[in-house]
C-alpha positions, 0 to 999 in steps of 0.5 A, a space after each residue: 836794498 832799495 827798490 828803484 822804479 825803473 820798469 815801465 809798469 812801475 812808472 805807469 802805476 805811479 802816474 795813475 796813483 798820482 792822477 787818482 789822488 789829484 782827482 780825489 782832491 778835486 772831488 772833495 773840494 767840489 763837494 765842499 764848495 757846493 755846501 758853502 754855496 748852499 748855506 750862502 744861498 739859504 742865508 740870502 733867502 732868509 734875509 729876503 724873507 725877513 725883509 719882506 715880512 718886516 715890510 708887510 707888518 710895517 705896511 699893516 701898521 701904517 694902513 691901520 693908523 692912517 687909513 682906518 684911523 685905529 689908534 690902539 688895536 689888539 693884534 690878531 694872534 696867528 702863526 706863519 710857518 714853513 719847513 724851516 721857521 715858525 713865526 707867531 704873534 702868540 706866546 702860547 702857540 710857539 
């Protein structure tokens, strides 16, 4: 025999189950989209940081050649770092 959902209690149970499944699906999609937005934001921040750092080094080369008149110079070895990246002019420290 097959069971037929004819009582009011069974209909409410099926409705609640359906709403619970939809709610879980929406929560899953929300969490997934937040992680994508975070990755995208980090990529933009990295791109801006790289651009600014590159401009700073280019400006330093221009000042050294045009203002100070230093044709050839030995760059100073230093290390810049944050919680994600390490930048260095030294082959030893990296």
